[in-house]
A tleap script that builds the chain and sets N, CA, C and O, in Angstrom:
source leaprc.protein.ff14SB
mol = sequence {
  NMET VAL SER LYS CYS LEU ASN SER ASN CYS
  SER ALA THR PHE GLN TYR LEU GLY GLN GLY
  ARG LEU PHE CYS VAL ASP PHE ALA GLU VAL
  ASP ARG LYS ARG LEU LEU ALA GLY LYS PRO
  LEU ALA THR PRO ILE ARG ASN LYS VAL SER
  THR VAL GLU TYR PHE TRP LEU CYS ASP LYS
  CYS ALA ALA ASP MET THR VAL SER LEU THR
  ASP THR GLY GLU VAL ARG LEU ILE PRO LEU
  GLN ALA SER GLN THR THR ARG ALA ASN VAL
  CALA
}
set mol.1.N position { 0.838 -1.183 0.000 }
set mol.1.CA position { 0.000 0.000 0.000 }
set mol.1.C position { 0.884 1.248 0.000 }
set mol.1.O position { 1.886 1.313 0.712 }
set mol.2.N position { 0.506 2.214 -0.793 }
set mol.2.CA position { 1.234 3.474 -0.885 }
set mol.2.C position { 0.927 4.298 0.364 }
set mol.2.O position { -0.240 4.529 0.683 }
set mol.3.N position { 1.952 4.736 1.063 }
set mol.3.CA position { 1.710 5.547 2.254 }
set mol.3.C position { 2.537 6.829 2.268 }
set mol.3.O position { 2.208 7.768 2.992 }
set mol.4.N position { 3.605 6.877 1.477 }
set mol.4.CA position { 4.548 7.986 1.512 }
set mol.4.C position { 5.104 8.216 0.115 }
set mol.4.O position { 5.106 7.320 -0.728 }
set mol.5.N position { 5.571 9.423 -0.108 }
set mol.5.CA position { 6.211 9.768 -1.375 }
set mol.5.C position { 7.407 8.845 -1.611 }
set mol.5.O position { 8.159 8.546 -0.683 }
set mol.6.N position { 7.578 8.399 -2.846 }
set mol.6.CA position { 8.685 7.505 -3.200 }
set mol.6.C position { 10.047 8.149 -2.976 }
set mol.6.O position { 11.030 7.450 -2.729 }
set mol.7.N position { 10.113 9.459 -3.058 }
set mol.7.CA position { 11.363 10.177 -2.843 }
set mol.7.C position { 11.755 10.034 -1.367 }
set mol.7.O position { 11.044 10.522 -0.488 }
set mol.8.N position { 12.854 9.382 -1.099 }
set mol.8.CA position { 13.275 9.137 0.284 }
set mol.8.C position { 13.637 10.431 1.019 }
set mol.8.O position { 13.676 10.448 2.250 }
set mol.9.N position { 13.900 11.505 0.285 }
set mol.9.CA position { 14.216 12.794 0.904 }
set mol.9.C position { 12.973 13.619 1.217 }
set mol.9.O position { 13.081 14.733 1.729 }
set mol.10.N position { 11.794 13.082 0.913 }
set mol.10.CA position { 10.528 13.789 1.100 }
set mol.10.C position { 9.722 13.095 2.197 }
set mol.10.O position { 9.712 11.867 2.287 }
set mol.11.N position { 9.055 13.879 3.018 }
set mol.11.CA position { 8.273 13.285 4.103 }
set mol.11.C position { 6.766 13.360 3.856 }
set mol.11.O position { 5.984 13.077 4.764 }
set mol.12.N position { 6.344 13.734 2.653 }
set mol.12.CA position { 4.913 13.855 2.351 }
set mol.12.C position { 4.234 12.491 2.442 }
set mol.12.O position { 4.774 11.482 1.988 }
set mol.13.N position { 3.037 12.479 3.040 }
set mol.13.CA position { 2.270 11.235 3.160 }
set mol.13.C position { 1.101 11.250 2.192 }
set mol.13.O position { 0.510 12.297 1.927 }
set mol.14.N position { 0.777 10.080 1.669 }
set mol.14.CA position { -0.327 9.920 0.723 }
set mol.14.C position { -1.641 10.031 1.469 }
set mol.14.O position { -1.857 9.344 2.467 }
set mol.15.N position { -2.545 10.924 0.970 }
set mol.15.CA position { -3.849 11.078 1.600 }
set mol.15.C position { -4.986 10.957 0.598 }
set mol.15.O position { -6.004 10.336 0.903 }
set mol.16.N position { -4.837 11.536 -0.594 }
set mol.16.CA position { -5.911 11.560 -1.578 }
set mol.16.C position { -5.358 11.228 -2.962 }
set mol.16.O position { -4.209 11.540 -3.276 }
set mol.17.N position { -6.191 10.591 -3.780 }
set mol.17.CA position { -5.760 10.250 -5.138 }
set mol.17.C position { -5.505 11.484 -5.993 }
set mol.17.O position { -4.697 11.426 -6.920 }
set mol.18.N position { -6.166 12.587 -5.709 }
set mol.18.CA position { -6.004 13.785 -6.512 }
set mol.18.C position { -4.715 14.546 -6.248 }
set mol.18.O position { -4.426 15.529 -6.931 }
set mol.19.N position { -3.942 14.108 -5.272 }
set mol.19.CA position { -2.699 14.799 -4.942 }
set mol.19.C position { -1.520 14.015 -5.491 }
set mol.19.O position { -1.454 12.795 -5.338 }
set mol.20.N position { -0.595 14.707 -6.127 }
set mol.20.CA position { 0.606 14.048 -6.627 }
set mol.20.C position { 0.326 13.190 -7.846 }
set mol.20.O position { -0.640 13.407 -8.577 }
set mol.21.N position { 1.184 12.223 -8.044 }
set mol.21.CA position { 1.080 11.342 -9.216 }
set mol.21.C position { 1.303 9.898 -8.789 }
set mol.21.O position { 2.272 9.584 -8.098 }
set mol.22.N position { 0.391 9.021 -9.212 }
set mol.22.CA position { 0.449 7.607 -8.873 }
set mol.22.C position { 0.963 6.828 -10.081 }
set mol.22.O position { 0.502 7.038 -11.202 }
set mol.23.N position { 1.918 5.929 -9.849 }
set mol.23.CA position { 2.503 5.108 -10.906 }
set mol.23.C position { 2.185 3.644 -10.631 }
set mol.23.O position { 2.325 3.182 -9.498 }
set mol.24.N position { 1.766 2.924 -11.638 }
set mol.24.CA position { 1.492 1.492 -11.529 }
set mol.24.C position { 2.535 0.748 -12.362 }
set mol.24.O position { 2.699 1.013 -13.553 }
set mol.25.N position { 3.235 -0.181 -11.721 }
set mol.25.CA position { 4.251 -0.968 -12.421 }
set mol.25.C position { 3.841 -2.430 -12.349 }
set mol.25.O position { 3.684 -2.988 -11.263 }
set mol.26.N position { 3.669 -3.044 -13.514 }
set mol.26.CA position { 3.348 -4.471 -13.593 }
set mol.26.C position { 4.646 -5.203 -13.922 }
set mol.26.O position { 5.096 -5.211 -15.068 }
set mol.27.N position { 5.240 -5.815 -12.900 }
set mol.27.CA position { 6.522 -6.473 -13.086 }
set mol.27.C position { 6.406 -7.733 -13.953 }
set mol.27.O position { 7.400 -8.176 -14.529 }
set mol.28.N position { 5.197 -8.316 -14.053 }
set mol.28.CA position { 5.002 -9.448 -14.968 }
set mol.28.C position { 5.182 -8.981 -16.409 }
set mol.28.O position { 5.763 -9.693 -17.229 }
set mol.29.N position { 4.681 -7.780 -16.717 }
set mol.29.CA position { 4.854 -7.222 -18.062 }
set mol.29.C position { 6.321 -6.907 -18.322 }
set mol.29.O position { 6.821 -7.118 -19.427 }
set mol.30.N position { 7.006 -6.405 -17.309 }
set mol.30.CA position { 8.444 -6.145 -17.425 }
set mol.30.C position { 9.163 -7.449 -17.766 }
set mol.30.O position { 10.024 -7.474 -18.645 }
set mol.31.N position { 8.810 -8.534 -17.069 }
set mol.31.CA position { 9.445 -9.823 -17.334 }
set mol.31.C position { 9.134 -10.354 -18.728 }
set mol.31.O position { 10.003 -10.937 -19.376 }
set mol.32.N position { 7.892 -10.156 -19.200 }
set mol.32.CA position { 7.544 -10.600 -20.563 }
set mol.32.C position { 8.438 -9.897 -21.587 }
set mol.32.O position { 8.949 -10.526 -22.514 }
set mol.33.N position { 8.619 -8.593 -21.409 }
set mol.33.CA position { 9.461 -7.838 -22.341 }
set mol.33.C position { 10.918 -8.287 -22.250 }
set mol.33.O position { 11.614 -8.368 -23.262 }
set mol.34.N position { 11.376 -8.581 -21.024 }
set mol.34.CA position { 12.756 -9.032 -20.846 }
set mol.34.C position { 12.968 -10.400 -21.479 }
set mol.34.O position { 14.015 -10.645 -22.079 }
set mol.35.N position { 11.990 -11.295 -21.355 }
set mol.35.CA position { 12.092 -12.616 -21.980 }
set mol.35.C position { 12.186 -12.497 -23.496 }
set mol.35.O position { 12.998 -13.174 -24.128 }
set mol.36.N position { 11.353 -11.634 -24.078 }
set mol.36.CA position { 11.388 -11.434 -25.532 }
set mol.36.C position { 12.727 -10.869 -25.987 }
set mol.36.O position { 13.173 -11.134 -27.103 }
set mol.37.N position { 13.366 -10.091 -25.122 }
set mol.37.CA position { 14.666 -9.500 -25.458 }
set mol.37.C position { 15.826 -10.429 -25.101 }
set mol.37.O position { 16.984 -10.090 -25.348 }
set mol.38.N position { 15.527 -11.609 -24.515 }
set mol.38.CA position { 16.569 -12.553 -24.141 }
set mol.38.C position { 17.331 -12.166 -22.889 }
set mol.38.O position { 18.468 -12.593 -22.692 }
set mol.39.N position { 16.704 -11.353 -22.037 }
set mol.39.CA position { 17.360 -10.915 -20.798 }
set mol.39.C position { 16.813 -11.701 -19.607 }
set mol.39.O position { 15.715 -12.250 -19.693 }
set mol.40.N position { 17.553 -11.769 -18.496 }
set mol.40.CA position { 17.064 -12.467 -17.306 }
set mol.40.C position { 15.852 -11.763 -16.699 }
set mol.40.O position { 15.662 -10.561 -16.884 }
set mol.41.N position { 15.039 -12.526 -15.972 }
set mol.41.CA position { 13.831 -11.994 -15.362 }
set mol.41.C position { 14.154 -11.017 -14.232 }
set mol.41.O position { 15.178 -11.143 -13.561 }
set mol.42.N position { 13.270 -10.046 -14.032 }
set mol.42.CA position { 13.443 -9.058 -12.974 }
set mol.42.C position { 12.755 -9.493 -11.683 }
set mol.42.O position { 13.220 -9.150 -10.596 }
set mol.43.N position { 11.657 -10.241 -11.780 }
set mol.43.CA position { 10.871 -10.543 -10.583 }
set mol.43.C position { 11.489 -11.547 -9.625 }
set mol.43.O position { 11.091 -11.535 -8.460 }
set mol.44.N position { 12.440 -12.430 -10.006 }
set mol.44.CA position { 12.991 -13.318 -8.978 }
set mol.44.C position { 13.646 -12.578 -7.821 }
set mol.44.O position { 13.758 -13.129 -6.726 }
set mol.45.N position { 14.083 -11.336 -8.041 }
set mol.45.CA position { 14.688 -10.583 -6.951 }
set mol.45.C position { 13.630 -9.947 -6.055 }
set mol.45.O position { 13.963 -9.390 -5.009 }
set mol.46.N position { 12.374 -10.023 -6.447 }
set mol.46.CA position { 11.292 -9.422 -5.685 }
set mol.46.C position { 10.620 -10.492 -4.832 }
set mol.46.O position { 10.419 -11.615 -5.295 }
set mol.47.N position { 10.274 -10.157 -3.601 }
set mol.47.CA position { 9.628 -11.091 -2.688 }
set mol.47.C position { 8.149 -10.758 -2.526 }
set mol.47.O position { 7.627 -10.830 -1.414 }
set mol.48.N position { 7.478 -10.405 -3.579 }
set mol.48.CA position { 6.076 -10.014 -3.532 }
set mol.48.C position { 5.201 -11.102 -4.141 }
set mol.48.O position { 5.601 -11.785 -5.083 }
set mol.49.N position { 4.001 -11.251 -3.586 }
set mol.49.CA position { 3.036 -12.197 -4.135 }
set mol.49.C position { 2.444 -11.620 -5.409 }
set mol.49.O position { 2.295 -12.328 -6.406 }
set mol.50.N position { 2.105 -10.337 -5.380 }
set mol.50.CA position { 1.531 -9.662 -6.536 }
set mol.50.C position { 2.649 -9.099 -7.401 }
set mol.50.O position { 3.676 -8.653 -6.888 }
set mol.51.N position { 2.450 -9.120 -8.698 }
set mol.51.CA position { 3.461 -8.558 -9.591 }
set mol.51.C position { 3.203 -7.087 -9.881 }
set mol.51.O position { 4.014 -6.437 -10.540 }
set mol.52.N position { 2.080 -6.552 -9.398 }
set mol.52.CA position { 1.734 -5.149 -9.612 }
set mol.52.C position { 2.027 -4.361 -8.344 }
set mol.52.O position { 1.614 -4.743 -7.249 }
set mol.53.N position { 2.746 -3.257 -8.508 }
set mol.53.CA position { 3.037 -2.379 -7.377 }
set mol.53.C position { 2.733 -0.944 -7.770 }
set mol.53.O position { 2.864 -0.565 -8.934 }
set mol.54.N position { 2.325 -0.151 -6.788 }
set mol.54.CA position { 2.016 1.259 -6.994 }
set mol.54.C position { 3.044 2.114 -6.264 }
set mol.54.O position { 3.470 1.794 -5.154 }
set mol.55.N position { 3.428 3.198 -6.909 }
set mol.55.CA position { 4.381 4.139 -6.349 }
set mol.55.C position { 3.786 5.530 -6.500 }
set mol.55.O position { 3.151 5.830 -7.511 }
set mol.56.N position { 3.989 6.381 -5.496 }
set mol.56.CA position { 3.388 7.703 -5.495 }
set mol.56.C position { 4.448 8.769 -5.290 }
set mol.56.O position { 5.352 8.627 -4.467 }
set mol.57.N position { 4.314 9.844 -6.061 }
set mol.57.CA position { 5.126 11.042 -5.874 }
set mol.57.C position { 4.196 12.185 -5.495 }
set mol.57.O position { 3.172 12.395 -6.145 }
set mol.58.N position { 4.546 12.924 -4.448 }
set mol.58.CA position { 3.739 14.076 -4.044 }
set mol.58.C position { 3.795 15.138 -5.153 }
set mol.58.O position { 4.605 15.044 -6.075 }
set mol.59.N position { 2.924 16.142 -5.047 }
set mol.59.CA position { 2.893 17.206 -6.061 }
set mol.59.C position { 4.253 17.858 -6.281 }
set mol.59.O position { 4.675 18.074 -7.417 }
set mol.60.N position { 4.928 18.166 -5.184 }
set mol.60.CA position { 6.228 18.858 -5.278 }
set mol.60.C position { 7.262 17.995 -6.001 }
set mol.60.O position { 7.957 18.480 -6.893 }
set mol.61.N position { 7.368 16.729 -5.625 }
set mol.61.CA position { 8.353 15.834 -6.252 }
set mol.61.C position { 7.970 15.484 -7.686 }
set mol.61.O position { 8.839 15.362 -8.549 }
set mol.62.N position { 6.658 15.322 -7.947 }
set mol.62.CA position { 6.194 14.988 -9.298 }
set mol.62.C position { 6.451 16.123 -10.281 }
set mol.62.O position { 6.523 15.893 -11.488 }
set mol.63.N position { 6.589 17.349 -9.774 }
set mol.63.CA position { 6.887 18.485 -10.653 }
set mol.63.C position { 8.313 18.421 -11.191 }
set mol.63.O position { 8.614 18.995 -12.238 }
set mol.64.N position { 9.190 17.720 -10.471 }
set mol.64.CA position { 10.606 17.669 -10.860 }
set mol.64.C position { 11.113 16.287 -11.253 }
set mol.64.O position { 12.162 16.169 -11.886 }
set mol.65.N position { 10.369 15.229 -10.880 }
set mol.65.CA position { 10.856 13.852 -11.081 }
set mol.65.C position { 9.772 12.936 -11.640 }
set mol.65.O position { 8.581 13.246 -11.599 }
set mol.66.N position { 10.216 11.815 -12.155 }
set mol.66.CA position { 9.313 10.761 -12.584 }
set mol.66.C position { 9.915 9.417 -12.175 }
set mol.66.O position { 11.049 9.354 -11.698 }
set mol.67.N position { 9.149 8.350 -12.364 }
set mol.67.CA position { 9.578 7.005 -11.995 }
set mol.67.C position { 10.055 6.286 -13.249 }
set mol.67.O position { 9.448 6.399 -14.314 }
set mol.68.N position { 11.141 5.553 -13.109 }
set mol.68.CA position { 11.706 4.798 -14.220 }
set mol.68.C position { 12.141 3.430 -13.703 }
set mol.68.O position { 12.330 3.247 -12.501 }
set mol.69.N position { 12.298 2.480 -14.608 }
set mol.69.CA position { 12.793 1.152 -14.249 }
set mol.69.C position { 14.182 0.957 -14.818 }
set mol.69.O position { 14.460 1.338 -15.955 }
set mol.70.N position { 15.058 0.358 -14.015 }
set mol.70.CA position { 16.392 0.020 -14.502 }
set mol.70.C position { 16.301 -1.247 -15.342 }
set mol.70.O position { 15.239 -1.864 -15.422 }
set mol.71.N position { 17.396 -1.635 -15.961 }
set mol.71.CA position { 17.421 -2.864 -16.754 }
set mol.71.C position { 17.148 -4.100 -15.913 }
set mol.71.O position { 16.711 -5.125 -16.437 }
set mol.72.N position { 17.402 -4.012 -14.608 }
set mol.72.CA position { 17.175 -5.159 -13.723 }
set mol.72.C position { 15.800 -5.121 -13.072 }
set mol.72.O position { 15.500 -5.963 -12.225 }
set mol.73.N position { 14.954 -4.159 -13.450 }
set mol.73.CA position { 13.603 -4.086 -12.918 }
set mol.73.C position { 13.479 -3.327 -11.614 }
set mol.73.O position { 12.457 -3.425 -10.935 }
set mol.74.N position { 14.509 -2.569 -11.253 }
set mol.74.CA position { 14.453 -1.764 -10.036 }
set mol.74.C position { 13.784 -0.423 -10.338 }
set mol.74.O position { 14.037 0.185 -11.378 }
set mol.75.N position { 12.937 0.027 -9.429 }
set mol.75.CA position { 12.270 1.309 -9.581 }
set mol.75.C position { 13.218 2.401 -9.090 }
set mol.75.O position { 13.849 2.263 -8.042 }
set mol.76.N position { 13.313 3.491 -9.860 }
set mol.76.CA position { 14.167 4.593 -9.445 }
set mol.76.C position { 13.538 5.910 -9.867 }
set mol.76.O position { 12.673 5.953 -10.741 }
set mol.77.N position { 13.982 6.967 -9.238 }
set mol.77.CA position { 13.535 8.312 -9.584 }
set mol.77.C position { 14.528 8.940 -10.538 }
set mol.77.O position { 15.739 8.788 -10.377 }
set mol.78.N position { 14.010 9.650 -11.536 }
set mol.78.CA position { 14.890 10.391 -12.432 }
set mol.78.C position { 14.324 11.800 -12.611 }
set mol.78.O position { 13.106 11.982 -12.580 }
set mol.79.N position { 15.173 12.780 -12.794 }
set mol.79.CA position { 14.696 14.145 -13.041 }
set mol.79.C position { 13.893 14.201 -14.334 }
set mol.79.O position { 14.227 13.509 -15.296 }
set mol.80.N position { 12.845 15.009 -14.372 }
set mol.80.CA position { 12.020 15.113 -15.575 }
set mol.80.C position { 12.831 15.557 -16.784 }
set mol.80.O position { 12.580 15.071 -17.887 }
set mol.81.N position { 13.787 16.457 -16.623 }
set mol.81.CA position { 14.604 16.893 -17.751 }
set mol.81.C position { 15.355 15.720 -18.356 }
set mol.81.O position { 15.480 15.640 -19.578 }
set mol.82.N position { 15.856 14.810 -17.534 }
set mol.82.CA position { 16.584 13.643 -18.042 }
set mol.82.C position { 15.648 12.722 -18.798 }
set mol.82.O position { 16.034 12.173 -19.830 }
set mol.83.N position { 14.409 12.534 -18.305 }
set mol.83.CA position { 13.482 11.642 -18.991 }
set mol.83.C position { 13.069 12.231 -20.327 }
set mol.83.O position { 12.888 11.481 -21.285 }
set mol.84.N position { 12.910 13.569 -20.431 }
set mol.84.CA position { 12.549 14.211 -21.690 }
set mol.84.C position { 13.701 14.136 -22.680 }
set mol.84.O position { 13.474 13.977 -23.880 }
set mol.85.N position { 14.936 14.249 -22.195 }
set mol.85.CA position { 16.110 14.133 -23.071 }
set mol.85.C position { 16.217 12.725 -23.607 }
set mol.85.O position { 16.521 12.531 -24.785 }
set mol.86.N position { 15.971 11.732 -22.759 }
set mol.86.CA position { 16.027 10.333 -23.188 }
set mol.86.C position { 14.990 10.071 -24.257 }
set mol.86.O position { 15.285 9.414 -25.256 }
set mol.87.N position { 13.763 10.578 -24.066 }
set mol.87.CA position { 12.705 10.385 -25.074 }
set mol.87.C position { 13.086 11.048 -26.383 }
set mol.87.O position { 12.841 10.486 -27.451 }
set mol.88.N position { 13.686 12.244 -26.324 }
set mol.88.CA position { 14.070 12.963 -27.550 }
set mol.88.C position { 15.145 12.198 -28.297 }
set mol.88.O position { 15.142 12.179 -29.528 }
set mol.89.N position { 16.069 11.565 -27.578 }
set mol.89.CA position { 17.143 10.802 -28.220 }
set mol.89.C position { 16.630 9.515 -28.838 }
set mol.89.O position { 17.201 9.028 -29.814 }
set mol.90.N position { 15.555 8.952 -28.283 }
set mol.90.CA position { 14.999 7.703 -28.795 }
set mol.90.C position { 14.176 7.949 -30.039 }
set mol.90.O position { 14.186 7.135 -30.963 }
set mol.91.N position { 13.460 9.068 -30.074 }
set mol.91.CA position { 12.543 9.358 -31.183 }
set mol.91.C position { 13.224 9.680 -32.466 }
set mol.91.O position { 12.559 9.941 -33.469 }
savepdb mol mol.pdb
quit
């Protein structure tokens, strides 16, 4: 259950769906894509029954950051400018 902003430097607590930004990550889908690419699975390192997890960023953090997945399936925060640069380089 989401209770706090994903940013470890932030102390904001989750209270309402209309505040901040909620991210849904389906690690089963991540694994399907990794299998098709011939890469090892990401979920064996996870000790969760459900493959779906939710992550929340408060309004302040969501204005500057977004959620991204590493190649190993780890969730991390990245600055919005970096994510926009990455998208521009891919397109």
